[in-house]
VOKOLKOL-948571 format. One record per residue: residue number from 1; x, y, z of N, C-alpha, C, CB in turn. Coordinates in pm, 1 decimal, always signed. Each point is the difference from the previous one (the first is absolute). Glycine has a CB too. Example, Ala and Ser with C-alpha at 12.3 -4.5 7.8 and 13.67 -1.06 7.14 Angstrom:
BEGIN
SITE|1|+1319.0|-569.0|+780.0|-89.0|+119.0|+0.0|+90.0|+120.0|+0.0|-189.2|-117.3|+124.6
SITE|2|+154.2|+222.3|-196.6|+82.0|+119.0|+6.0|-77.0|+109.0|+73.0|+118.4|-62.8|-214.5
// end
This chain:
BEGIN
SITE|1|+81.9|-119.6|+0.0|-81.9|+119.6|+0.0|+86.4|+126.2|+0.0|-179.6|-126.5|+120.5
SITE|2|+284.9|+123.6|-39.0|+89.7|+114.6|+8.3|+69.0|+25.0|-133.9|+35.4|-46.8|+244.0
SITE|3|+1.0|-58.3|-312.7|+65.0|+16.9|-129.2|-94.8|+58.3|-103.9|+149.4|-191.0|+55.2
SITE|4|-276.4|+157.6|-45.4|-98.9|+57.0|-92.9|-14.0|+150.0|+24.8|-124.1|-220.5|-9.3
SITE|5|+114.8|+260.5|+134.5|-12.1|+141.4|+35.9|+125.2|+75.5|-43.5|-148.1|-59.2|+195.8
SITE|6|+264.6|+2.0|-169.0|+125.6|+63.9|-40.4|+10.2|+8.5|-152.7|+110.5|-86.2|+210.0
SITE|7|-156.8|-17.1|-278.8|+0.3|+1.6|-146.6|-90.6|+109.5|-53.5|+46.8|-245.3|-1.9
SITE|8|-163.9|+259.9|+60.1|-94.6|+104.4|-42.5|+59.2|+137.7|+26.7|-195.4|-153.0|+46.8
SITE|9|+253.9|+171.9|+70.0|+62.1|+128.8|+33.9|+116.2|+28.1|-95.6|-66.4|-27.8|+243.5
SITE|10|+147.7|-74.4|-270.4|+111.6|+16.7|-92.8|-49.0|+34.1|-140.5|+134.0|-160.9|+136.7
SITE|11|-239.9|+92.8|-180.8|-58.4|+26.9|-131.9|-52.6|+143.5|-8.0|-61.2|-243.5|-22.0
SITE|12|-10.7|+287.8|+124.8|-52.5|+136.9|+2.7|+113.5|+102.5|+1.9|-204.6|-82.6|+120.4
SITE|13|+309.5|+50.8|-47.6|+115.0|+90.0|+5.7|+66.2|+11.6|-137.9|+36.2|-61.4|+242.7
SITE|14|-21.9|-49.5|-311.9|+57.5|+1.9|-135.0|-89.4|+82.1|-93.1|+106.7|-227.0|+38.3
SITE|15|-237.6|+209.6|-29.0|-95.4|+76.3|-82.3|+13.8|+149.2|+29.2|-160.1|-196.3|-2.7
SITE|16|+168.3|+234.5|+129.1|+16.1|+141.4|+36.4|+130.8|+56.9|-53.0|-136.6|-40.1|+204.9
SITE|17|+242.8|-34.8|-194.3|+130.4|+46.7|-49.9|-4.5|+15.9|-151.7|+117.6|-114.7|+191.9
SITE|18|-175.5|+17.9|-260.7|-12.5|+9.9|-146.0|-86.8|+118.5|-40.9|+28.3|-247.8|-16.4
SITE|19|-139.6|+269.5|+87.2|-86.7|+114.7|-30.1|+75.5|+130.6|+21.9|-203.2|-133.8|+65.7
SITE|20|+277.9|+141.4|+42.7|+79.3|+120.0|+28.4|+99.2|+25.6|-113.0|-24.6|-40.0|+247.8
SITE|21|+94.4|-64.7|-290.6|+99.6|+13.8|-106.8|-65.7|+43.6|-130.2|+141.0|-175.8|+109.4
SITE|22|-254.0|+116.3|-143.0|-70.0|+37.3|-123.4|-46.3|+146.0|+2.8|-74.0|-238.2|-24.9
SITE|23|+19.1|+279.7|+135.8|-46.8|+138.9|+11.8|+118.8|+96.0|-3.6|-200.0|-76.2|+134.5
SITE|24|+305.2|+43.9|-63.0|+120.4|+83.3|+0.3|+55.9|+13.8|-141.5|+50.9|-73.2|+235.5
SITE|25|-41.4|-39.2|-306.4|+52.8|+4.4|-137.4|-88.4|+84.9|-90.5|+100.5|-226.9|+33.0
SITE|26|-231.7|+220.7|-15.1|-89.7|+82.0|-82.0|+24.3|+148.3|+28.1|-172.8|-184.9|-0.9
SITE|27|+192.6|+220.6|+127.0|+33.3|+138.9|+33.5|+128.2|+42.4|-71.4|-112.5|-25.4|+224.5
SITE|28|+213.3|-61.2|-222.1|+127.2|+33.7|-63.9|-16.8|+16.4|-150.7|+121.6|-124.0|+180.5
SITE|29|-199.2|+36.4|-242.3|-24.8|+10.0|-144.1|-68.3|+131.4|-33.3|-17.2|-249.4|-15.5
SITE|30|-84.0|+285.6|+92.6|-72.3|+125.3|-25.6|+88.6|+121.6|+25.9|-214.5|-113.9|+61.5
SITE|31|+291.8|+109.2|+45.7|+91.0|+111.3|+30.5|+101.8|+17.3|-112.4|-29.2|-41.1|+247.4
SITE|32|+88.1|-67.7|-293.0|+95.9|+7.0|-110.0|-67.1|+48.0|-127.8|+132.2|-184.6|+104.9
SITE|33|-255.2|+141.7|-128.1|-75.0|+46.2|-117.1|-26.0|+149.1|+4.4|-105.4|-223.1|-15.1
SITE|34|+74.6|+274.5|+133.4|-24.0|+144.8|+10.9|+129.3|+77.4|-23.0|-188.5|-42.0|+161.6
SITE|35|+299.7|-9.5|-111.5|+128.9|+66.7|-22.6|+37.7|-2.8|-147.8|+73.0|-63.9|+231.6
SITE|36|-98.8|-48.2|-298.3|+26.9|-9.5|-143.4|-89.7|+97.0|-76.9|+68.1|-241.8|+26.9
SITE|37|-193.5|+253.7|+15.9|-91.6|+94.9|-64.0|+48.8|+142.8|+13.1|-187.9|-154.9|+46.6
SITE|38|+234.4|+192.1|+71.2|+54.1|+134.9|+19.0|+122.4|+21.5|-89.1|-85.5|+1.9|+237.5
SITE|39|+168.4|-103.8|-251.0|+117.6|+12.1|-86.8|-41.3|+23.1|-145.1|+129.1|-148.9|+155.5
SITE|40|-231.4|+78.5|-200.2|-47.8|+18.5|-137.4|-55.9|+141.0|-20.3|-51.8|-245.8|-13.6
SITE|41|-16.2|+296.1|+113.7|-53.3|+136.8|-8.8|+114.4|+100.5|-4.2|-208.2|-70.0|+123.9
SITE|42|+313.1|+46.6|-46.3|+117.0|+87.7|-3.7|+61.5|+3.2|-139.5|+42.9|-48.8|+242.0
SITE|43|-31.1|-67.3|-304.7|+55.9|-7.5|-135.0|-86.8|+79.5|-97.1|+98.5|-226.6|+50.8
SITE|44|-230.1|+209.0|-39.7|-91.3|+72.7|-89.4|+6.0|+151.0|+25.3|-150.6|-201.7|-6.7
SITE|45|+164.1|+241.7|+132.3|+12.6|+143.3|+29.8|+129.2|+56.7|-58.8|-133.1|-32.7|+211.2
SITE|46|+242.0|-45.4|-206.5|+125.2|+44.7|-62.4|-18.9|+17.4|-150.0|+133.0|-117.7|+178.1
SITE|47|-203.0|+21.5|-240.2|-27.3|+11.2|-143.8|-78.1|+128.0|-28.4|-0.7|-251.7|-22.6
SITE|48|-101.1|+277.5|+104.1|-80.2|+120.6|-19.8|+87.7|+123.8|+9.9|-202.0|-116.8|+93.0
SITE|49|+286.2|+122.2|+8.8|+85.4|+116.9|+19.1|+101.2|+14.6|-114.0|-28.1|-24.2|+248.2
SITE|50|+78.0|-87.0|-299.1|+90.3|+6.1|-115.3|-71.9|+59.0|-121.2|+126.8|-199.6|+87.7
SITE|51|-249.1|+156.7|-108.8|-76.8|+50.9|-113.7|-37.4|+146.4|+19.2|-88.8|-230.0|-39.8
SITE|52|+60.4|+268.1|+163.5|-27.4|+141.3|+28.1|+124.1|+82.5|-30.5|-168.1|-62.4|+178.3
SITE|53|+285.5|+10.1|-142.4|+125.8|+70.5|-31.1|+15.5|+18.7|-149.8|+105.7|-95.8|+205.7
SITE|54|-134.8|-8.7|-282.1|+8.0|+10.0|-145.5|-98.3|+103.5|-53.2|+71.5|-239.6|-11.4
SITE|55|-190.9|+240.1|+67.0|-100.1|+97.7|-42.2|+44.3|+141.9|+33.6|-179.1|-171.9|+32.4
SITE|56|+241.6|+188.2|+83.4|+51.4|+131.5|+39.1|+103.1|+47.0|-101.7|-41.1|-51.6|+243.9
SITE|57|+129.6|-37.7|-285.7|+103.3|+37.3|-98.1|-63.2|+46.2|-131.4|+158.2|-165.3|+105.2
SITE|58|-262.6|+97.4|-147.3|-68.5|+40.1|-123.1|-70.3|+134.0|+19.1|-31.2|-241.8|-62.4
SITE|59|-35.9|+258.1|+174.8|-76.0|+121.9|+27.3|+91.4|+120.5|+15.8|-176.2|-137.9|+109.4
SITE|60|+297.8|+117.0|-56.3|+92.7|+111.9|+22.3|+29.8|+75.9|-128.7|+100.4|-126.8|+189.3
SITE|61|-99.9|+58.2|-301.0|+29.6|+68.9|-126.0|-115.9|+89.5|-45.3|+147.8|-191.6|-63.8
SITE|62|-265.5|+171.1|+117.3|-116.6|+78.2|-38.4|-39.8|+103.2|+104.6|-75.6|-194.6|-130.9
SITE|63|+95.5|+162.9|+254.1|-52.0|+85.8|+106.5|+109.5|+32.2|+100.5|-228.4|-99.3|-29.9
SITE|64|+213.8|+215.6|+89.3|+89.4|+35.2|+109.5|-31.6|-95.4|+114.5|+15.1|+247.0|-70.8
SITE|65|+87.3|-313.9|+116.4|-25.3|-104.2|+97.8|+87.5|+18.9|+121.9|-64.4|-156.2|-182.6
SITE|66|+7.9|+130.1|+297.8|+73.3|+18.8|+124.3|+102.6|-111.8|+20.1|-199.6|+117.2|+98.5
SITE|67|+317.9|-77.7|-62.5|+106.7|-95.4|+29.1|-38.0|-87.1|+120.2|+171.3|+161.1|-93.4
SITE|68|-248.5|-104.1|+182.0|-38.5|-69.4|+121.9|-81.7|-126.8|-29.6|+2.0|+220.6|+119.5
SITE|69|-76.4|-220.8|-228.8|-78.9|-118.6|-34.7|+91.7|-119.7|-22.1|-177.2|+145.9|-103.9
SITE|70|+283.5|-125.5|+26.4|+94.2|-110.3|-22.7|+67.4|-42.9|+129.5|+38.7|+83.5|-232.2
SITE|71|-7.5|+12.8|+317.6|+59.4|-34.1|+128.9|-96.3|-82.2|+84.4|+137.2|+208.8|-9.1
SITE|72|-265.7|-171.7|+6.7|-101.5|-75.6|+74.5|-13.4|-142.3|-53.5|-122.2|+213.8|+46.5
SITE|73|+123.3|-227.8|-178.9|-10.6|-132.5|-60.6|+119.8|-85.6|+40.6|-129.1|+96.4|-194.8
SITE|74|+248.6|-38.9|+188.5|+120.9|-72.2|+37.9|-5.7|-40.5|+147.1|+130.5|+126.3|-174.1
SITE|75|-175.9|-35.3|+257.9|-10.5|-28.8|+143.1|-101.8|-111.6|+25.8|+62.2|+239.1|+51.9
SITE|76|-176.8|-232.2|-119.1|-101.9|-103.9|+16.3|+53.4|-135.9|-44.6|-180.2|+171.7|-35.1
SITE|77|+246.2|-172.3|-79.7|+51.1|-125.9|-54.5|+102.8|-62.0|+94.5|-40.2|+84.8|-233.5
SITE|78|+129.3|-3.5|+286.8|+102.8|-54.7|+89.8|-59.9|-44.4|+133.5|+169.9|+148.7|-108.9
SITE|79|-280.3|-87.8|+149.8|-60.2|-37.4|+128.5|-80.2|-129.3|-8.0|-9.2|+240.9|+57.5
SITE|80|-22.5|-287.6|-177.9|-79.4|-122.4|-13.6|+72.0|-119.0|+63.1|-101.5|+90.4|-211.3
SITE|81|+231.2|-98.1|+197.7|+75.1|-110.8|+58.1|-2.2|-1.2|+151.4|+143.4|+5.8|-198.3
SITE|82|-167.9|+108.5|+257.1|+3.3|+11.4|+145.8|-136.3|-20.4|+64.9|+190.1|+155.1|-25.9
SITE|83|-296.6|-152.0|-52.2|-132.6|-8.4|+59.4|-31.1|-141.4|+44.0|-74.2|+189.9|-141.9
SITE|84|-1.6|-198.4|+250.5|-29.6|-131.3|+54.4|-148.3|-18.7|+31.2|+229.5|-4.1|+93.1
SITE|85|-304.6|+110.6|-90.7|-139.1|-11.9|+42.1|-95.3|+42.0|-111.5|+70.4|+42.2|+236.4
SITE|86|-191.8|-90.5|-228.8|-101.2|+45.7|-96.5|-20.8|+152.0|+4.6|-112.0|-222.6|+22.2
SITE|87|+125.6|+282.8|+94.1|-16.4|+146.0|+10.0|+107.5|+71.8|-81.1|-101.9|-26.2|+229.0
SITE|88|+225.5|-24.4|-224.9|+108.3|+58.6|-79.2|-30.1|-10.8|-149.2|+163.8|-58.0|+181.3
SITE|89|-212.7|-57.8|-221.1|-35.0|-19.6|-141.0|-112.9|+93.6|-39.0|+72.6|-240.2|+11.9
SITE|90|-171.3|+255.8|+75.0|-110.7|+92.2|-28.5|+51.2|+141.7|-22.3|-153.4|-143.2|+137.1
SITE|91|+248.5|+186.8|-54.7|+55.1|+135.8|-14.5|+70.5|+16.7|-134.5|+27.6|+14.2|+249.4
SITE|92|+56.4|-110.4|-285.0|+72.3|+9.0|-127.1|-97.4|-6.8|-116.7|+202.4|-105.7|+105.4
SITE|93|-300.3|+18.6|-94.9|-100.1|-9.6|-105.3|-73.6|+132.4|-18.1|-25.8|-244.1|+49.4
SITE|94|-17.6|+303.5|+59.2|-75.1|+126.0|-7.9|+84.7|+110.9|-62.0|-132.8|-68.1|+201.9
SITE|95|+257.4|+78.3|-160.0|+87.2|+105.7|-51.8|+30.8|-21.0|-147.9|+99.6|+26.4|+228.1
SITE|96|-71.4|-150.6|-267.5|+30.7|-24.4|-141.1|-123.5|+21.3|-87.1|+177.8|-163.7|+67.8
SITE|97|-295.7|+129.8|-18.3|-123.1|+25.7|-75.4|-23.4|+150.6|-15.9|-97.7|-216.3|+86.1
SITE|98|+128.0|+292.0|+19.1|-17.6|+146.0|-7.1|+90.8|+57.6|-108.8|-59.7|+9.1|+246.7
SITE|99|+184.8|-52.2|-247.8|+95.0|+47.4|-101.0|-47.9|-40.6|-139.5|+190.1|-16.0|+166.8
SITE|100|-233.5|-107.3|-182.0|-47.2|-48.9|-129.4|-120.9|+79.3|-48.7|+85.8|-227.7|+57.8
SITE|101|-179.5|+252.8|+30.3|-118.3|+76.5|-39.6|+36.3|+142.4|-42.9|-136.9|-137.9|+157.9
SITE|102|+234.4|+198.8|-91.5|+47.6|+132.4|-41.5|+63.8|-5.7|-138.6|+37.1|+60.9|+240.8
SITE|103|+40.5|-164.7|-264.9|+63.1|-16.6|-131.6|-105.1|-19.9|-109.4|+202.6|-99.6|+111.4
SITE|104|-302.5|+21.3|-82.2|-106.5|-22.3|-98.0|-69.3|+131.6|-33.6|-33.4|-234.2|+86.9
SITE|105|+12.5|+316.8|+13.8|-62.3|+130.9|-23.9|+87.8|+85.2|-91.5|-112.7|-11.4|+225.2
SITE|106|+243.3|+6.7|-204.5|+91.0|+76.3|-85.4|-3.7|-53.5|-142.7|+147.5|+48.3|+198.2
SITE|107|-141.9|-180.3|-212.6|-4.5|-61.3|-132.8|-127.7|+40.0|-72.8|+137.2|-193.4|+83.5
SITE|108|-246.5|+194.6|-11.0|-129.7|+36.4|-59.2|+1.6|+141.9|-57.7|-112.9|-153.7|+162.8
SITE|109|+191.4|+241.6|-102.8|-1.0|+139.8|-43.7|+93.0|+28.2|-118.8|-54.4|+60.3|+234.0
SITE|110|+128.8|-159.7|-279.8|+88.8|+16.5|-115.3|-39.2|-100.9|-109.0|+189.1|+82.2|+150.9
SITE|111|-262.6|-37.4|-252.6|-48.7|-93.0|-103.7|+111.0|-78.5|-69.9|-189.0|+155.1|-33.7
SITE|112|+302.3|-90.9|+4.3|+109.4|-71.8|-66.1|+56.6|-110.3|+90.8|+55.5|+208.8|-130.8
SITE|113|-44.3|-176.9|+257.1|+49.5|-97.1|+96.7|-99.8|-115.0|+15.4|+125.8|+182.7|+120.7
SITE|114|-250.6|-145.9|-113.1|-107.6|-97.6|+16.1|-4.4|-97.0|-118.7|-130.8|+168.8|+133.7
SITE|115|+164.9|-121.0|-252.3|-3.6|-81.7|-121.3|+127.2|-82.9|-20.5|-149.3|+171.6|-99.7
SITE|116|+250.2|-145.5|+179.0|+127.8|-69.0|-14.0|-16.0|-150.9|+22.3|+118.5|+208.6|+76.6
SITE|117|-58.6|-286.9|-166.8|-4.9|-146.1|+13.2|+71.3|-46.0|+126.5|-8.5|-21.1|-249.6
SITE|118|+119.1|+88.8|+284.7|+71.3|-35.5|+123.1|-89.1|+16.0|+122.1|+214.5|+70.0|-106.4
SITE|119|-288.2|+39.8|+109.1|-89.0|+25.6|+113.7|-113.2|-102.4|+1.7|+55.8|+246.6|-8.1
SITE|120|-111.9|-274.3|-109.3|-108.1|-99.1|-6.3|+47.2|-136.7|+48.0|-101.5|+125.8|-191.0
SITE|121|+218.9|-167.0|+143.4|+54.1|-129.7|+42.2|+27.0|-2.6|+150.5|+102.2|-28.9|-227.5
SITE|122|-45.8|+136.2|+277.0|+30.1|+9.2|+142.3|-127.4|-3.8|+83.8|+205.8|+131.3|-54.5
SITE|123|-308.5|-60.2|+10.9|-126.5|+0.4|+74.5|-65.3|-138.1|-3.1|-31.1|+243.6|-54.9
SITE|124|+42.2|-314.0|-56.3|-51.9|-137.4|-4.5|+76.0|-89.6|+96.9|-66.8|+32.7|-239.7
SITE|125|+196.9|-15.4|+246.7|+81.5|-77.9|+93.8|-36.2|+33.6|+144.1|+186.0|-7.9|-168.3
SITE|126|-209.2|+135.5|+194.7|-39.6|+40.7|+135.1|-134.2|-62.5|+35.4|+126.7|+216.8|-24.0
SITE|127|-219.0|-221.0|-69.4|-129.4|-62.5|+24.8|+17.1|-148.0|+33.6|-108.9|+164.7|-155.6
SITE|128|+199.7|-232.5|+85.7|+26.3|-140.9|+29.3|+58.4|-17.4|+140.6|+37.3|-41.6|-245.2
SITE|129|+51.4|+132.5|+284.2|+57.2|-6.4|+134.8|-108.1|+26.8|+104.2|+223.9|+74.6|-88.9
SITE|130|-313.3|+18.5|+59.7|-110.7|+27.4|+92.8|-85.6|-125.0|+18.8|-1.5|+242.3|-70.7
SITE|131|-23.5|-313.9|-38.0|-76.6|-125.3|+8.7|+75.4|-103.0|+83.8|-103.6|+46.3|-225.2
SITE|132|+234.6|-52.4|+205.4|+82.6|-93.1|+77.4|-4.5|+33.9|+149.0|+150.1|-31.3|-199.4
SITE|133|-139.7|+158.7|+232.7|-7.0|+42.3|+140.4|-135.4|-37.8|+59.2|+159.0|+190.7|-46.4
SITE|134|-265.9|-169.0|-28.6|-134.1|-34.0|+48.4|-12.4|-150.8|+24.2|-94.6|+197.5|-125.2
SITE|135|+147.9|-278.9|+33.6|-5.8|-146.3|+17.8|+81.2|-43.0|+122.1|-28.6|-29.4|-248.7
SITE|136|+147.2|+85.3|+262.5|+85.1|-37.2|+113.1|-63.0|+42.5|+133.2|+202.2|+20.9|-148.5
SITE|137|-263.2|+95.3|+148.6|-66.9|+48.5|+121.2|-115.4|-91.8|+36.1|+64.7|+236.5|-55.2
SITE|138|-142.7|-276.7|-44.7|-112.8|-90.1|+21.2|+48.6|-132.6|+59.0|-124.5|+108.4|-191.5
SITE|139|+230.0|-164.0|+133.8|+55.7|-126.7|+48.1|+50.6|+15.1|+142.8|+63.4|-63.1|-234.9
SITE|140|+11.6|+169.7|+259.3|+53.4|+24.8|+134.0|-113.7|+8.9|+101.8|+197.8|+120.9|-99.9
SITE|141|-299.0|-40.1|+70.6|-110.2|+17.7|+94.1|-77.8|-129.1|+23.8|-16.0|+236.3|-74.1
SITE|142|+5.0|-323.4|-26.8|-65.6|-129.4|+20.5|+80.0|-88.4|+94.8|-99.5|+17.0|-228.6
SITE|143|+231.3|-17.0|+210.9|+85.9|-78.0|+89.5|-11.7|+54.6|+142.3|+160.1|-51.2|-190.4
SITE|144|-156.3|+182.0|+203.2|-9.6|+62.9|+132.0|-135.3|-30.8|+64.5|+155.8|+183.6|-75.7
SITE|145|-260.8|-184.2|-4.1|-132.9|-30.9|+54.5|-1.9|-141.3|+58.6|-106.9|+155.4|-168.5
SITE|146|+161.5|-252.1|+95.7|+2.5|-137.7|+51.6|+86.0|-9.1|+125.9|-32.7|-88.2|-233.5
SITE|147|+149.3|+153.2|+230.5|+89.3|-0.3|+115.8|-69.6|+61.1|+121.8|+199.5|+16.1|-153.6
SITE|148|-259.0|+101.8|+135.6|-66.8|+68.7|+111.4|-119.1|-79.6|+52.2|+73.1|+218.6|-95.8
SITE|149|-142.6|-286.8|+6.7|-112.2|-84.5|+43.5|+51.2|-112.7|+88.4|-127.7|+54.8|-210.4
SITE|150|+239.2|-113.9|+173.5|+58.7|-106.8|+81.6|+48.0|+53.8|+135.0|+69.1|-120.3|-210.0
SITE|151|-15.4|+242.0|+210.1|+45.7|+58.9|+126.5|-116.1|+18.4|+96.9|+185.1|+116.6|-122.2
SITE|152|-303.8|-94.0|+68.9|-112.7|+31.9|+89.0|-104.6|-110.2|+11.5|+37.9|+234.5|-59.0
SITE|153|-15.2|-351.1|+0.1|-101.0|-105.6|+10.4|+55.7|-123.9|+70.0|-107.6|+86.3|-209.0
SITE|154|+17.4|-158.7|+272.7|+35.8|-120.1|+76.5|+16.8|-116.4|-96.7|-125.1|+83.4|+205.1
SITE|155|+217.1|-170.4|-189.0|+103.1|-14.6|+102.3|+132.2|+68.2|-37.9|-107.7|-214.9|+64.2
SITE|156|+113.9|+267.5|-188.1|+127.6|+56.5|-44.5|+42.5|+121.9|+81.3|-51.5|-84.2|-227.3
SITE|157|-45.6|+152.7|+291.7|+37.9|+115.1|+81.6|+84.1|-42.0|+120.7|-209.0|+116.7|-74.0
SITE|158|+191.8|-240.3|+119.1|+82.8|-49.2|+111.5|+145.4|-14.1|-44.9|-199.1|-122.5|+97.5
SITE|159|+218.6|+69.3|-216.1|+135.3|-11.7|-54.9|+57.9|+139.8|-23.1|-58.7|-221.7|-109.8
SITE|160|-25.4|+313.5|+60.2|+46.3|+137.2|-24.3|+47.9|+64.3|+129.7|-160.4|+20.7|-192.6
SITE|161|+86.7|-40.4|+299.7|+40.9|+58.3|+128.8|+128.3|-63.2|+51.0|-239.3|+46.3|+53.3
SITE|162|+248.6|-177.9|-61.2|+119.0|-70.0|+48.2|+124.3|+43.8|-78.5|-143.7|-196.6|+67.2
SITE|163|+127.4|+215.0|-199.1|+114.6|+31.5|-87.0|+12.1|+149.4|-30.6|-23.7|-226.4|-99.8
SITE|164|-57.3|+308.8|+164.0|+3.3|+146.2|-15.3|-24.9|+47.0|-143.4|+158.1|+5.6|+190.2
SITE|165|-249.4|-71.9|-261.5|-40.3|+47.5|-132.5|-99.5|+114.0|+20.0|+36.8|-230.1|-106.7
SITE|166|-9.3|+343.4|+45.4|-85.8|+118.1|+10.0|-69.6|+24.8|-132.8|+151.5|+99.5|+174.8
SITE|167|-262.9|-29.7|-169.8|-69.0|+34.4|-124.1|+91.2|+86.7|-86.9|-225.0|-13.1|+116.6
SITE|168|+205.1|+2.0|-248.3|+76.7|+75.8|-97.8|-91.8|+105.3|-59.7|+151.5|-198.2|-51.3
SITE|169|-96.9|+316.5|+22.6|-79.1|+107.6|-59.1|-24.6|-25.1|-148.2|+94.5|+159.7|+167.8
SITE|170|-211.2|-116.9|-212.7|-34.3|-5.9|-141.3|+64.7|+116.8|-73.0|-217.8|-115.3|+53.4
SITE|171|+231.4|+101.0|-184.2|+37.2|+113.6|-83.7|-128.3|+73.1|-32.9|+204.9|-117.8|-97.7
SITE|172|-208.7|+245.1|+129.3|-120.9|+78.2|-22.3|+34.5|+126.4|-75.6|-103.7|-92.6|+208.5
SITE|173|+115.8|+79.9|-340.1|+25.9|+117.3|-81.8|-124.6|+86.9|+5.8|+161.2|-125.8|-153.8
SITE|174|-141.8|+252.8|+177.8|-111.1|+88.8|+31.8|-69.4|+59.4|-122.0|+117.9|+50.7|+208.7
SITE|175|-248.0|-29.3|-194.1|-85.7|+73.7|-92.2|+37.7|-4.6|-145.0|-42.1|+141.7|+184.9
SITE|176|+76.3|-26.6|-239.2|+33.1|+13.1|-140.9|+123.4|-81.4|-38.3|-101.6|+226.6|+4.1
SITE|177|+181.9|-259.4|+91.6|+122.3|-72.4|-28.0|-31.5|-139.4|-52.6|+118.4|+131.0|+177.8
SITE|178|-234.5|-185.1|-144.0|-38.6|-131.5|-51.1|-25.4|+0.8|-149.6|-97.5|-49.9|+221.0
SITE|179|+68.6|+165.2|-277.1|-30.6|+9.2|-141.5|+127.9|+0.9|-81.5|-210.9|+123.8|+52.2
SITE|180|+205.3|-192.6|-166.2|+113.4|+3.6|-91.2|+6.1|+138.9|-62.0|-17.4|-249.7|-48.1
SITE|181|+136.3|+291.0|-0.5|+5.7|+129.0|-67.4|-88.8|-2.2|-123.6|+234.0|+37.7|+85.5
SITE|182|-294.4|+75.2|-112.1|-86.7|+12.8|-116.3|+84.7|+13.7|-124.6|-179.8|+106.5|+139.2
SITE|183|+193.4|-216.9|-210.4|+81.6|+2.8|-121.2|-86.5|-15.3|-123.9|+192.3|-94.8|+128.0
SITE|184|-319.2|+124.6|-116.6|-92.5|-15.2|-114.2|+39.2|+92.0|-114.3|-184.4|-62.6|+157.4
SITE|185|+252.1|+173.2|-128.4|+39.2|+96.4|-103.5|+98.6|-59.2|-98.8|-38.4|+182.7|+162.4
SITE|186|+108.4|-291.8|-125.3|+102.6|-50.7|-90.0|-48.7|-113.7|-89.0|+166.7|+67.6|+168.4
SITE|187|-294.9|-91.5|-170.9|-53.8|-108.0|-83.2|-38.4|+48.7|-136.0|-80.5|-112.4|+201.6
// end
């Protein structure tokens, strides 16, 4: 009888240990997925900033342009490697979108510039990068949603508490920033 009780206790203990390991591994997979998602967004933001720099170079030949804009773009691009949080990414995204929208307004006011094949190609590329950023953000936020749900639901919340897993912030690009640049003029 004692061996049966000990066997049952041992079996339950093995089941609990296996469940703990499975839940822990799922947390690690989701955490790594969210970090990979942020890395992909950083790459896409660098691409956007590179294209904005190219657009600035084209626009400079047509319009009086502030030197500070290029300095801001360079500063934003170099800071991407240092960012670690969704809030940092949101800040860089908002600032680069603001610069891009200003550039689009300038391009709109110069018909020759607006008709330039280089500008059209660049704006199409920027639109593709915007789509990539939106896809990466969507993927990241889905991973974060699953991770955060596990942090707050039973029984995985017990593993989260034991292993100090904390909720992760979503990427929340604000208001107008969610919209792609209006490039309908180049079609």
